[in-house]
DRENLO-405959 format. One line per field, with one value per atom (N, C-alpha, C): x, y, z. Coordinates in pm, whole numbers, plus 50000, padded with zeros to 5 digits. Layout:
! DRENLO-405959
px = (X:...)
py = (Y:...)
pz = (Z:...)
***
This chain:
! DRENLO-405959
px = (29749:29847:29988:30007:30141:30183:30091:30117:30187:30145:30202:30313:30347:30449:30416:30293:30250:30265:30372:30400:30344:30310:30262:30116:30043:29895:29850:29747:29693:29542:29507:29371:29315:29203:29135:28990:28939:28792:28723:28609:28542:28398:28328:28185:28097:27977:27878:27895:27879:27888:27742:27640:27507:27469:27548:27520:27504:27435:27427:27380:27288:27237:27346:27456:27567:27675:27668:27774:27791:27907:28033:28090:28134:28199:28338:28416:28560:28588:28667:28719:28861:28893:29036:29069:29176:29224:29367:29392:29532:29569:29691:29738:29701:29641:29614:29497:29421:29311:29182:29061:28941:28931:28864:28834:28726:28740:28640:28585:28456:28389:28328:28364:28315:28210:28100:27986:27960:27895:27868:27991:28101:28230:28230:28279:28287:28441:28473:28619:28676:28593:28638:28672:28612:28630:28765:28816:28930:29054:29092:29208:29196:29076:29052:29070:29019:29028:29179:29249:29389:29471:29454:29537:29502:29366:29330:29343:29291:29285:29410:29439:29547:29686:29705:29831:29839:29737:29738:29660:29586:29519:29396:29337:29214:29098:29000:28878:28809:28754:28675:28530:28496:28360:28243:28251:28130:28107:28206:28181:28176:28216:28217:28077:28051:27928:27936:28058:28077:28216:28244:28374:28363:28451:28451:28582:28573:28694:28728:28855:28894:28846)
py = (82120:82047:82094:82219:82276:82219:82202:82150:82012:81933:81804:81797:81918:81926:81850:81855:81777:81870:81841:81928:81862:81739:81675:81655:81750:81751:81876:81853:81972:81987:82115:82144:82232:82191:82271:82287:82397:82422:82377:82310:82258:82312:82286:82320:82201:82218:82125:81982:81881:81742:81671:81757:81702:81649:81680:81636:81750:81855:81975:81960:81859:81834:81782:81735:81679:81783:81909:82003:82039:82067:82090:81957:81936:81809:81825:81716:81707:81573:81571:81450:81430:81306:81263:81160:81193:81100:81061:80941:80892:80801:80814:80729:80585:80520:80379:80338:80432:80404:80476:80422:80490:80628:80717:80853:80837:80905:80902:81043:81049:81175:81180:81293:81310:81422:81402:81503:81567:81683:81762:81793:81817:81843:81984:81989:82116:82143:82270:82296:82199:82158:82063:81924:81893:81755:81742:81857:81855:81792:81822:81756:81601:81552:81409:81347:81411:81364:81365:81469:81485:81375:81359:81269:81126:81094:80953:80908:80986:80942:80980:81113:81160:81106:81114:81067:80915:80854:80714:80617:80674:80590:80517:80565:80504:80597:80543:80615:80651:80775:80821:80782:80662:80610:80689:80752:80828:80958:80996:81118:81086:80959:80922:80903:80961:80947:80873:80844:80767:80730:80625:80580:80552:80608:80583:80532:80407:80350:80418:80415:80471:80383)
pz = (46526:46450:46483:46502:46538:46681:46773:46900:46895:46792:46778:46664:46621:46517:46393:46350:46230:46103:46035:45919:45786:45789:45667:45660:45729:45732:45660:45571:45501:45543:45570:45611:45496:45444:45339:45364:45320:45336:45207:45220:45101:45099:44987:44978:45034:45009:45061:44995:45077:45030:45039:45071:45081:45218:45316:45455:45549:45508:45582:45722:45744:45880:45973:45924:46004:46031:45972:45990:46137:46168:46102:46067:45945:45897:45888:45922:45911:45846:45737:45671:45708:45742:45764:45664:45589:45488:45517:45544:45574:45457:45411:45293:45314:45211:45212:45300:45354:45436:45386:45424:45379:45435:45361:45415:45521:45634:45742:45755:45759:45779:45924:45994:46125:46115:46197:46194:46323:46320:46438:46523:46451:46516:46579:46702:46777:46798:46826:46853:46961:47058:47160:47111:47000:46939:46868:46819:46732:46793:46922:46974:46970:47007:47005:46870:46765:46629:46590:46617:46581:46655:46789:46862:46833:46826:46808:46655:46567:46426:46348:46347:46261:46310:46439:46492:46507:46567:46606:46513:46417:46326:46371:46482:46540:46514:46445:46412:46550:46559:46673:46645:46686:46646:46681:46802:46845:46765:46684:46599:46453:46414:46277:46216:46100:46031:45900:45857:45734:45712:45629:45588:45440:45358:45216:45168:45107:45056:44923:44884:44751:44640)
***
């Protein structure tokens, strides 16, 4: 996040959401858009999620395991 100078991004650790078999899980929530959950995320996947989804708003389909509308 620092590499891209993203200051309006919050990272929090959460408890189980019932998808233990998909861990490590990462949720991305952008204002006005559905929450997207990514599964089996590795450290190598993080730059792709940051650049594609957080910065450019494009869901990384090959890692996404769910989308939840508000």
